[in-house]
N, C-alpha and C positions, 0 to 999 in steps of 0.2 A: 504494500500500500504506500501511501505518501503521495507526494506530487504537488504541483503548483497550478493554480487556476488563475488566469488573468481575465478580467472583465473590463471592457473599455467601450465607450461610446463617443460619438462626435457631437454631443449635445450638452447643454448645461441644465437640462431639465432634471430636477431632483427625483421625479417619479421614475425616470429611466436610469438614474445613477445610484446614489447612496441608498435610496429606498429599495431598489431592486437587490442591491447587495445585502441589505439587512434582511430582506425577505428570504433570499437564498440561504443565508447563514442560519436563520431561524428554522428552516426546513432541513438543513444538513449540518447537524451538530458535530460531524466529523471534520468540518472545515473551520478555520479561524482566519480572521482578517489580519494580514500582516502589514499592509499599508494601503492607503488610498489617497488620491489627490484629484482636485479639480483644477484645471488650467484655464485661466480666463484670457480672452484675446488681448486685454490691455496690459497683461503682465510680460509681454514680449512679442516676438515676431512669430506668432502661431495662432491657429484657430482655437476656439474653446473646445475642451474635451475633458473626459473623466476616465480615470483608470483605478482599478482595485486589484490588489494581489492577495490571493487567499491560498493558504497552505492546508493540505489535507493531513490531519494528524495520523500517525501510524497506529 
């Protein structure tokens, strides 16, 4: 077992981002959130997007 799951979207909509991540984690207790970040267009030379890294516990 074990492994890494990365969830990413090209939107800033919380329903598609951290709320989806929280719903997944609530239904899959064998995963834990390792890191997540929302990138906003005004923070640099990029579009807005969200990324979450989850780790499957062994």
